[in-house]
MMTF fields as JSON, N, C-alpha, C and O atoms, coordinates in Angstrom:
{
  "mmtfVersion": "1.0.0",
  "mmtfProducer": "UNKNOWN",
  "numBonds": 427,
  "numAtoms": 428,
  "numGroups": 107,
  "numChains": 1,
  "numModels": 1,
  "chainsPerModel": [1],
  "groupsPerChain": [107],
  "chainIdList": ["A"],
  "bondAtomList": [4, 2, 8, 6, 12, 10, 16, 14, 20, 18, 24, 22, 28, 26, 32, 30, 36, 34, 40, 38, 44, 42, 48, 46, 52, 50, 56, 54, 60, 58, 64, 62, 68, 66, 72, 70, 76, 74, 80, 78, 84, 82, 88, 86, 92, 90, 96, 94, 100, 98, 104, 102, 108, 106, 112, 110, 116, 114, 120, 118, 124, 122, 128, 126, 132, 130, 136, 134, 140, 138, 144, 142, 148, 146, 152, 150, 156, 154, 160, 158, 164, 162, 168, 166, 172, 170, 176, 174, 180, 178, 184, 182, 188, 186, 192, 190, 196, 194, 200, 198, 204, 202, 208, 206, 212, 210, 216, 214, 220, 218, 224, 222, 228, 226, 232, 230, 236, 234, 240, 238, 244, 242, 248, 246, 252, 250, 256, 254, 260, 258, 264, 262, 268, 266, 272, 270, 276, 274, 280, 278, 284, 282, 288, 286, 292, 290, 296, 294, 300, 298, 304, 302, 308, 306, 312, 310, 316, 314, 320, 318, 324, 322, 328, 326, 332, 330, 336, 334, 340, 338, 344, 342, 348, 346, 352, 350, 356, 354, 360, 358, 364, 362, 368, 366, 372, 370, 376, 374, 380, 378, 384, 382, 388, 386, 392, 390, 396, 394, 400, 398, 404, 402, 408, 406, 412, 410, 416, 414, 420, 418, 424, 422],
  "bondOrderList": [1, 1, 1, 1, 1, 1, 1, 1, 1, 1, 1, 1, 1, 1, 1, 1, 1, 1, 1, 1, 1, 1, 1, 1, 1, 1, 1, 1, 1, 1, 1, 1, 1, 1, 1, 1, 1, 1, 1, 1, 1, 1, 1, 1, 1, 1, 1, 1, 1, 1, 1, 1, 1, 1, 1, 1, 1, 1, 1, 1, 1, 1, 1, 1, 1, 1, 1, 1, 1, 1, 1, 1, 1, 1, 1, 1, 1, 1, 1, 1, 1, 1, 1, 1, 1, 1, 1, 1, 1, 1, 1, 1, 1, 1, 1, 1, 1, 1, 1, 1, 1, 1, 1, 1, 1, 1],
  "groupList": [{"groupName": "MET", "atomNameList": ["N", "CA", "C", "O"], "elementList": ["N", "C", "C", "O"], "formalChargeList": [0, 0, 0, 0], "bondAtomList": [1, 0, 2, 1, 3, 2], "bondOrderList": [1, 1, 2], "singleLetterCode": "M", "chemCompType": "L-PEPTIDE LINKING"}, {"groupName": "THR", "atomNameList": ["N", "CA", "C", "O"], "elementList": ["N", "C", "C", "O"], "formalChargeList": [0, 0, 0, 0], "bondAtomList": [1, 0, 2, 1, 3, 2], "bondOrderList": [1, 1, 2], "singleLetterCode": "T", "chemCompType": "L-PEPTIDE LINKING"}, {"groupName": "VAL", "atomNameList": ["N", "CA", "C", "O"], "elementList": ["N", "C", "C", "O"], "formalChargeList": [0, 0, 0, 0], "bondAtomList": [1, 0, 2, 1, 3, 2], "bondOrderList": [1, 1, 2], "singleLetterCode": "V", "chemCompType": "L-PEPTIDE LINKING"}, {"groupName": "ALA", "atomNameList": ["N", "CA", "C", "O"], "elementList": ["N", "C", "C", "O"], "formalChargeList": [0, 0, 0, 0], "bondAtomList": [1, 0, 2, 1, 3, 2], "bondOrderList": [1, 1, 2], "singleLetterCode": "A", "chemCompType": "L-PEPTIDE LINKING"}, {"groupName": "ASN", "atomNameList": ["N", "CA", "C", "O"], "elementList": ["N", "C", "C", "O"], "formalChargeList": [0, 0, 0, 0], "bondAtomList": [1, 0, 2, 1, 3, 2], "bondOrderList": [1, 1, 2], "singleLetterCode": "N", "chemCompType": "L-PEPTIDE LINKING"}, {"groupName": "LEU", "atomNameList": ["N", "CA", "C", "O"], "elementList": ["N", "C", "C", "O"], "formalChargeList": [0, 0, 0, 0], "bondAtomList": [1, 0, 2, 1, 3, 2], "bondOrderList": [1, 1, 2], "singleLetterCode": "L", "chemCompType": "L-PEPTIDE LINKING"}, {"groupName": "CYS", "atomNameList": ["N", "CA", "C", "O"], "elementList": ["N", "C", "C", "O"], "formalChargeList": [0, 0, 0, 0], "bondAtomList": [1, 0, 2, 1, 3, 2], "bondOrderList": [1, 1, 2], "singleLetterCode": "C", "chemCompType": "L-PEPTIDE LINKING"}, {"groupName": "GLY", "atomNameList": ["N", "CA", "C", "O"], "elementList": ["N", "C", "C", "O"], "formalChargeList": [0, 0, 0, 0], "bondAtomList": [1, 0, 2, 1, 3, 2], "bondOrderList": [1, 1, 2], "singleLetterCode": "G", "chemCompType": "PEPTIDE LINKING"}, {"groupName": "PRO", "atomNameList": ["N", "CA", "C", "O"], "elementList": ["N", "C", "C", "O"], "formalChargeList": [0, 0, 0, 0], "bondAtomList": [1, 0, 2, 1, 3, 2], "bondOrderList": [1, 1, 2], "singleLetterCode": "P", "chemCompType": "L-PEPTIDE LINKING"}, {"groupName": "PHE", "atomNameList": ["N", "CA", "C", "O"], "elementList": ["N", "C", "C", "O"], "formalChargeList": [0, 0, 0, 0], "bondAtomList": [1, 0, 2, 1, 3, 2], "bondOrderList": [1, 1, 2], "singleLetterCode": "F", "chemCompType": "L-PEPTIDE LINKING"}, {"groupName": "ILE", "atomNameList": ["N", "CA", "C", "O"], "elementList": ["N", "C", "C", "O"], "formalChargeList": [0, 0, 0, 0], "bondAtomList": [1, 0, 2, 1, 3, 2], "bondOrderList": [1, 1, 2], "singleLetterCode": "I", "chemCompType": "L-PEPTIDE LINKING"}, {"groupName": "SER", "atomNameList": ["N", "CA", "C", "O"], "elementList": ["N", "C", "C", "O"], "formalChargeList": [0, 0, 0, 0], "bondAtomList": [1, 0, 2, 1, 3, 2], "bondOrderList": [1, 1, 2], "singleLetterCode": "S", "chemCompType": "L-PEPTIDE LINKING"}, {"groupName": "ARG", "atomNameList": ["N", "CA", "C", "O"], "elementList": ["N", "C", "C", "O"], "formalChargeList": [0, 0, 0, 0], "bondAtomList": [1, 0, 2, 1, 3, 2], "bondOrderList": [1, 1, 2], "singleLetterCode": "R", "chemCompType": "L-PEPTIDE LINKING"}, {"groupName": "GLU", "atomNameList": ["N", "CA", "C", "O"], "elementList": ["N", "C", "C", "O"], "formalChargeList": [0, 0, 0, 0], "bondAtomList": [1, 0, 2, 1, 3, 2], "bondOrderList": [1, 1, 2], "singleLetterCode": "E", "chemCompType": "L-PEPTIDE LINKING"}, {"groupName": "ASP", "atomNameList": ["N", "CA", "C", "O"], "elementList": ["N", "C", "C", "O"], "formalChargeList": [0, 0, 0, 0], "bondAtomList": [1, 0, 2, 1, 3, 2], "bondOrderList": [1, 1, 2], "singleLetterCode": "D", "chemCompType": "L-PEPTIDE LINKING"}, {"groupName": "TRP", "atomNameList": ["N", "CA", "C", "O"], "elementList": ["N", "C", "C", "O"], "formalChargeList": [0, 0, 0, 0], "bondAtomList": [1, 0, 2, 1, 3, 2], "bondOrderList": [1, 1, 2], "singleLetterCode": "W", "chemCompType": "L-PEPTIDE LINKING"}, {"groupName": "HIS", "atomNameList": ["N", "CA", "C", "O"], "elementList": ["N", "C", "C", "O"], "formalChargeList": [0, 0, 0, 0], "bondAtomList": [1, 0, 2, 1, 3, 2], "bondOrderList": [1, 1, 2], "singleLetterCode": "H", "chemCompType": "L-PEPTIDE LINKING"}],
  "groupTypeList": [0, 1, 2, 3, 3, 4, 5, 6, 5, 7, 2, 2, 7, 5, 2, 8, 9, 9, 5, 5, 0, 5, 9, 5, 10, 4, 9, 8, 5, 3, 3, 5, 7, 5, 1, 11, 12, 13, 8, 1, 13, 4, 14, 7, 0, 9, 8, 15, 3, 2, 2, 5, 1, 8, 5, 5, 5, 7, 9, 6, 3, 5, 15, 9, 5, 3, 4, 5, 7, 5, 12, 4, 5, 1, 8, 3, 13, 16, 3, 12, 12, 16, 15, 15, 5, 3, 3, 5, 5, 1, 11, 3, 8, 3, 5, 11, 5, 8, 2, 7, 3, 5, 2, 11, 7, 11, 9],
  "groupIdList": [1, 2, 3, 4, 5, 6, 7, 8, 9, 10, 11, 12, 13, 14, 15, 16, 17, 18, 19, 20, 21, 22, 23, 24, 25, 26, 27, 28, 29, 30, 31, 32, 33, 34, 35, 36, 37, 38, 39, 40, 41, 42, 43, 44, 45, 46, 47, 48, 49, 50, 51, 52, 53, 54, 55, 56, 57, 58, 59, 60, 61, 62, 63, 64, 65, 66, 67, 68, 69, 70, 71, 72, 73, 74, 75, 76, 77, 78, 79, 80, 81, 82, 83, 84, 85, 86, 87, 88, 89, 90, 91, 92, 93, 94, 95, 96, 97, 98, 99, 100, 101, 102, 103, 104, 105, 106, 107],
  "secStructList": [7, 2, 2, 2, 2, 2, 2, 2, 2, 2, 2, 2, 6, 2, 2, 2, 2, 2, 2, 2, 2, 2, 2, 2, 2, 2, 6, 2, 2, 2, 2, 6, 6, 1, 1, 7, 7, 7, 6, 6, 7, 7, 1, 7, 1, 2, 2, 2, 2, 2, 2, 2, 2, 2, 2, 2, 2, 2, 2, 2, 2, 2, 2, 2, 2, 2, 2, 2, 2, 2, 2, 2, 2, 1, 7, 6, 6, 6, 4, 4, 4, 2, 2, 2, 2, 2, 2, 2, 2, 2, 2, 2, 2, 2, 2, 2, 2, 2, 2, 2, 2, 2, 2, 2, 6, 7, 7],
  "xCoordList": [1.619, 2.547, 1.969, 2.687, 0.669, 0.016, 0.08, 0.28, -0.089, -0.082, 1.285, 1.373, 2.34, 3.691, 4.075, 4.644, 3.77, 4.138, 3.419, 4.031, 2.139, 1.393, 1.725, 1.673, 2.063, 2.517, 3.858, 4.082, 4.754, 6.033, 5.814, 6.469, 4.897, 4.572, 3.956, 4.155, 3.222, 2.653, 3.717, 3.586, 4.771, 5.872, 6.595, 6.937, 6.828, 7.452, 6.534, 7.007, 5.234, 4.264, 4.095, 3.392, 4.716, 4.624, 5.26, 4.787, 6.316, 6.989, 6.078, 5.874, 5.516, 4.599, 3.358, 2.858, 2.858, 1.689, 1.998, 1.189, 3.152, 3.542, 3.714, 3.259, 4.373, 4.559, 3.231, 3.027, 2.334, 1.012, 0.248, -0.448, 0.374, -0.282, 0.262, -0.511, 1.576, 2.16, 1.7, 1.419, 1.623, 1.148, -0.292, -0.62, -1.149, -2.556, -2.724, -3.572, -1.933, -2.031, -1.578, -2.196, -0.509, 0.046, -0.687, -0.631, -1.362, -1.942, -3.463, -4.088, -4.109, -5.567, -6.318, -7.268, -5.903, -6.617, -6.355, -7.233, -5.16, -4.874, -5.642, -6.077, -5.813, -6.586, -8.054, -8.724, -8.555, -9.937, -10.093, -11.214, -8.986, -9.037, -9.134, -9.379, -8.947, -9.048, -7.758, -7.79, -6.626, -5.33, -4.567, -5.014, -3.424, -2.571, -1.325, -0.837, -0.822, 0.362, 1.609, 1.687, 2.577, 3.893, 4.51, 4.563, 4.979, 5.48, 6.713, 6.941, 7.509, 8.711, 8.461, 9.391, 7.237, 6.905, 6.616, 5.508, 7.615, 7.431, 7.867, 8.031, 8.054, 8.491, 7.337, 7.553, 6.143, 4.994, 4.752, 5.313, 3.899, 3.487, 4.417, 4.405, 5.213, 6.022, 6.992, 7.035, 7.769, 8.653, 7.89, 8.363, 6.712, 5.901, 5.465, 5.481, 5.075, 4.637, 5.793, 5.601, 6.983, 8.151, 8.54, 8.952, 8.416, 8.804, 7.662, 7.865, 6.48, 5.376, 4.774, 4.426, 4.647, 4.008, 4.767, 4.152, 6.083, 6.775, 6.803, 6.746, 6.891, 6.922, 5.6, 5.595, 4.488, 3.181, 2.925, 2.416, 3.276, 3.082, 3.945, 3.494, 5.178, 6.056, 5.546, 5.575, 5.079, 4.546, 3.285, 3.126, 2.383, 1.143, 1.442, 0.796, 2.415, 2.786, 3.4, 3.088, 4.268, 4.867, 3.798, 3.822, 2.861, 1.781, 0.914, 0.583, 0.545, -0.326, 0.361, -0.239, 1.614, 2.321, 2.587, 2.472, 2.937, 3.164, 1.876, 1.889, 0.773, -0.493, -1.087, -1.859, -0.748, -1.182, -0.528, -1.177, 0.764, 1.446, 0.949, 0.807, 0.683, 0.183, -1.239, -1.61, -2.029, -3.401, -3.408, -4.277, -2.446, -2.357, -2.002, -2.32, -1.35, -1.004, -2.117, -2.074, -3.107, -4.207, -5.175, -5.506, -5.643, -6.64, -7.907, -8.233, -8.601, -9.752, -10.852, -11.522, -11.052, -12.144, -11.846, -12.77, -10.566, -10.2, -9.784, -9.486, -9.76, -9.252, -10.122, -9.625, -11.402, -12.3, -12.019, -12.202, -11.58, -11.296, -9.861, -9.489, -9.061, -7.634, -7.368, -6.574, -8.007, -7.697, -8.114, -7.401, -9.257, -9.676, -8.715, -8.345, -8.319, -7.375, -6.023, -5.387, -5.585, -4.305, -4.328, -3.365, -5.408, -5.514, -5.555, -4.93, -6.278, -6.368, -5.017, -4.612, -4.323, -3.025, -1.972, -1.1, -2.04, -1.075, -1.299, -0.342, -2.533, -2.809, -2.652, -2.701, -2.469, -2.368, -1.216, -1.437, -0.001, 1.052, 0.734, 1.026, 0.142, -0.195, -1.32, -1.329, -2.26, -3.368, -2.954, -3.589, -1.895, -1.464, -0.697, -0.598, -0.159, 0.595, -0.276, 0.105, -1.434, -2.257, -2.826, -2.997, -3.117, -3.624, -2.55, -2.835, -1.319, -0.216, 0.027, 0.357, -0.133, 0.038, -1.07, -0.821, -2.286, -3.393, -3.199, -3.456, -2.745, -2.55, -1.423, -1.522, -0.354, 0.782, 0.555, 1.326, -0.486, -0.781, -0.054, 0.077, 0.425, 1.147, 0.229, 0.679, -1.046, -1.98, -2.536, -3.34],
  "yCoordList": [-4.671, -5.258, -5.225, -4.985, -5.468, -5.432, -4.034, -3.878, -3.023, -1.644, -1.292, -0.77, -1.566, -1.219, -1.992, -1.424, -3.276, -4.095, -3.63, -3.543, -3.333, -2.926, -1.509, -1.213, -0.628, 0.699, 0.615, 1.331, -0.254, -0.46, -1.069, -0.675, -2.024, -2.593, -1.535, -1.575, -0.605, 0.473, 1.392, 1.871, 1.643, 2.467, 1.731, 2.334, 0.434, -0.371, -0.436, -0.44, -0.485, -0.59, 0.675, 0.658, 1.774, 2.997, 2.83, 3.42, 2.043, 1.845, 1.111, 1.613, -0.065, -0.696, 0.149, 0.151, 0.861, 1.719, 2.834, 3.115, 3.464, 4.538, 4.016, 4.648, 2.86, 2.294, 1.87, 2.038, 1.324, 0.96, 2.208, 2.182, 3.287, 4.536, 5.054, 5.489, 5.013, 5.455, 4.588, 5.098, 3.281, 2.373, 2.699, 2.778, 2.888, 3.176, 4.509, 4.63, 5.495, 6.802, 6.716, 7.325, 5.969, 5.927, 4.998, 5.209, 3.993, 3.025, 2.963, 3.513, 2.336, 2.211, 3.54, 3.77, 4.407, 5.681, 6.602, 7.373, 6.53, 7.325, 6.784, 7.557, 5.472, 4.89, 5.287, 5.41, 5.487, 5.931, 7.436, 7.943, 8.148, 9.589, 10.376, 11.582, 9.725, 10.418, 11.135, 12.113, 10.651, 11.286, 11.342, 10.801, 11.995, 11.997, 11.174, 11.147, 10.509, 9.667, 10.51, 11.65, 9.917, 10.531, 10.561, 9.522, 11.721, 11.791, 10.935, 10.521, 10.66, 9.853, 8.362, 7.564, 7.976, 6.563, 5.917, 6.033, 5.232, 4.599, 3.136, 2.544, 2.549, 1.164, 0.179, -1.008, 0.628, -0.264, -0.82, -0.347, -1.84, -2.398, -3.488, -3.776, -4.095, -5.232, -4.892, -5.638, -3.814, -3.511, -3.283, -3.644, -2.686, -2.495, -3.829, -4.023, -4.747, -6.061, -6.819, -7.515, -6.686, -7.394, -6.849, -7.614, -5.558, -4.947, -4.978, -5.342, -4.602, -4.394, -5.692, -5.777, -6.696, -7.942, -8.627, -8.935, -8.88, -9.505, -8.623, -9.125, -7.318, -6.408, -6.442, -6.519, -6.386, -6.441, -7.803, -7.887, -8.871, -10.21, -10.419, -11.011, -9.938, -10.065, -9.282, -9.778, -8.066, -7.273, -7.903, -7.974, -8.362, -8.993, -10.268, -10.537, -11.054, -12.269, -11.924, -12.564, -10.919, -10.485, -9.987, -10.325, -9.188, -8.659, -9.786, -9.803, -10.725, -11.82, -12.709, -13.055, -13.083, -13.97, -13.28, -13.906, -12.005, -11.279, -11.186, -11.369, -10.905, -10.767, -12.108, -12.181, -13.15, -14.48, -14.842, -15.387, -14.535, -14.768, -13.859, -14.287, -12.604, -11.668, -12.004, -11.755, -12.56, -12.917, -14.032, -14.069, -14.939, -16.013, -15.476, -16.105, -14.323, -13.712, -12.819, -12.4, -12.529, -11.648, -12.399, -13.548, -11.79, -12.453, -12.784, -12.115, -13.815, -14.33, -13.291, -13.285, -12.415, -11.445, -10.357, -9.692, -10.161, -9.151, -9.767, -9.039, -11.069, -11.725, -11.461, -11.447, -11.253, -11.041, -9.71, -9.6, -8.711, -7.392, -7.25, -6.187, -8.277, -8.158, -7.766, -6.86, -8.421, -8.189, -6.788, -6.154, -6.288, -4.929, -3.906, -2.936, -4.124, -3.218, -3.254, -2.217, -4.447, -4.578, -3.836, -3.151, -3.964, -3.269, -1.755, -1.015, -1.3, 0.137, 0.707, 1.77, 0.004, 0.487, 0.442, 1.31, -0.554, -0.639, 0.48, 0.988, 0.864, 1.937, 3.331, 4.318, 3.438, 4.749, 5.607, 6.794, 5.084, 5.951, 6.462, 7.616, 5.625, 6.067, 7.094, 8.018, 6.943, 7.894, 9.201, 10.235, 9.157, 10.375, 11.322, 12.511, 10.838, 11.71, 12.795, 13.965, 12.464, 13.553, 14.473, 15.67, 13.928, 14.77, 15.763, 16.94, 15.283, 16.176, 17.238, 18.377, 16.876, 17.855, 18.901, 20.079, 18.48, 19.438, 20.404, 21.602, 19.869, 20.708, 21.709, 22.862, 21.272, 22.168, 23.152, 24.098, 22.942, 23.853, 23.52, 24.385, 22.296, 21.908, 21.723, 21.81, 21.469, 21.273, 22.586, 22.632],
  "zCoordList": [20.428, 19.481, 18.069, 17.098, 17.969, 16.664, 16.064, 14.86, 16.903, 16.419, 15.849, 14.737, 16.586, 16.137, 14.884, 13.952, 14.856, 13.699, 12.439, 11.374, 12.549, 11.359, 10.921, 9.727, 11.851, 11.444, 10.724, 9.747, 11.198, 10.503, 9.122, 8.158, 9.025, 7.717, 6.803, 5.589, 7.369, 6.573, 6.001, 4.875, 6.769, 6.266, 5.145, 4.127, 5.322, 4.268, 3.047, 1.91, 3.281, 2.195, 1.38, 0.37, 1.786, 0.995, -0.379, -1.351, -0.477, -1.766, -2.75, -3.855, -2.398, -3.355, -3.636, -4.761, -2.633, -2.837, -3.833, -4.718, -3.698, -4.606, -6.029, -6.982, -6.175, -7.514, -8.133, -9.335, -7.327, -7.834, -8.277, -9.292, -7.527, -7.899, -9.231, -10.085, -9.416, -10.68, -11.845, -12.929, -11.622, -12.666, -13.051, -14.235, -12.05, -12.332, -13.058, -13.942, -12.696, -13.353, -14.805, -15.678, -15.08, -16.429, -17.383, -18.594, -16.888, -17.816, -17.773, -18.679, -16.788, -16.9, -16.801, -17.549, -15.892, -15.76, -16.944, -17.333, -17.521, -18.722, -19.922, -20.775, -19.999, -21.099, -21.014, -22.04, -19.804, -19.628, -19.812, -19.848, -19.929, -20.117, -18.824, -18.856, -17.692, -16.41, -16.021, -15.273, -16.527, -16.269, -17.585, -18.596, -17.565, -18.756, -18.457, -17.328, -19.483, -19.304, -19.141, -19.6, -18.478, -18.357, -19.757, -20.415, -20.231, -21.608, -21.865, -23.002, -20.844, -21.058, -20.853, -20.97, -20.555, -20.339, -21.688, -22.212, -22.25, -23.549, -23.55, -24.617, -22.381, -22.302, -22.327, -22.568, -22.09, -22.067, -20.673, -19.685, -20.622, -19.331, -18.813, -17.616, -19.666, -19.233, -18.1, -17.121, -18.174, -17.036, -15.734, -14.656, -15.841, -14.645, -14.072, -12.857, -14.942, -14.466, -13.819, -12.822, -14.381, -13.845, -12.472, -11.601, -12.271, -10.998, -9.987, -8.828, -10.418, -9.492, -8.97, -7.793, -9.82, -9.389, -8.251, -7.23, -8.377, -7.237, -5.995, -4.872, -6.193, -5.048, -4.288, -3.059, -5.0, -4.343, -3.712, -2.595, -4.426, -3.861, -2.623, -1.642, -2.666, -1.506, -0.311, 0.815, -0.545, 0.562, 1.131, 2.349, 0.26, 0.743, 1.527, 2.54, 1.066, 1.791, 3.147, 4.151, 3.18, 4.445, 5.406, 6.589, 4.907, 5.744, 6.285, 7.47, 5.422, 5.848, 6.877, 7.895, 6.62, 7.55, 8.891, 9.944, 8.853, 10.113, 10.918, 12.136, 10.251, 10.969, 11.363, 12.318, 10.66, 11.076, 12.406, 13.299, 12.529, 13.799, 14.907, 16.053, 14.566, 15.576, 16.01, 17.157, 15.116, 15.484, 16.517, 17.388, 16.425, 17.418, 18.802, 19.811, 18.856, 20.138, 20.675, 21.832, 19.845, 20.24, 21.134, 20.84, 22.218, 23.068, 22.271, 21.29, 22.709, 21.965, 21.785, 20.752, 22.763, 22.642, 21.61, 21.141, 21.245, 20.252, 18.919, 17.971, 18.836, 17.631, 16.412, 15.286, 16.624, 15.494, 14.795, 13.582, 15.538, 14.976, 14.488, 13.992, 14.613, 14.314, 12.862, 12.612, 11.911, 10.499, 10.061, 9.283, 10.546, 10.204, 10.799, 10.138, 12.034, 12.677, 11.972, 11.787, 11.581, 10.884, 9.548, 9.206, 8.8, 7.514, 7.709, 6.951, 8.709, 8.975, 9.402, 8.932, 10.29, 10.759, 9.66, 9.606, 8.788, 7.698, 6.692, 6.107, 6.487, 5.527, 6.133, 5.4, 7.427, 8.082, 7.549, 7.308, 7.35, 6.802, 5.401, 5.085, 4.561, 3.206, 3.225, 2.412, 4.137, 4.224, 4.895, 4.69, 5.692, 6.379, 5.457, 5.76, 4.356, 3.452, 2.815, 2.864, 2.217, 1.673, 2.75, 2.517, 3.917, 5.008, 5.437, 5.661, 5.55, 5.898, 4.842, 5.17, 3.578, 2.504, 2.535, 2.277, 2.847, 2.945, 4.111, 3.989, 5.235, 6.42, 6.195, 6.615, 5.536, 5.328, 4.187, 4.025, 3.401, 2.3, 1.02, 0.154, 0.867, -0.341, -1.536, -2.679, -1.291, -2.41, -2.854, -3.785]
}
């Protein structure tokens, strides 16, 4: 049950992950000179903060509450590994996208 729930949360988490990636590319990493900004991005950071902050907080709260309930259902001998497994399974869909692109030759 933990595996299915966290994989589903990982698919839902692709949206906040993608938006966070776009924010990081356009603002802090571009300010450091590691990337270039999107030429049409001229609204500043405020719209990003208005959209991204509630989205990330909502996803993190959903993930924490779902895994808190799932941890109570986990047997005692596996309960210690629950949070690491939950984080790994939730990040699996996001980590599989670049691997799939490499395998298919898109990069």
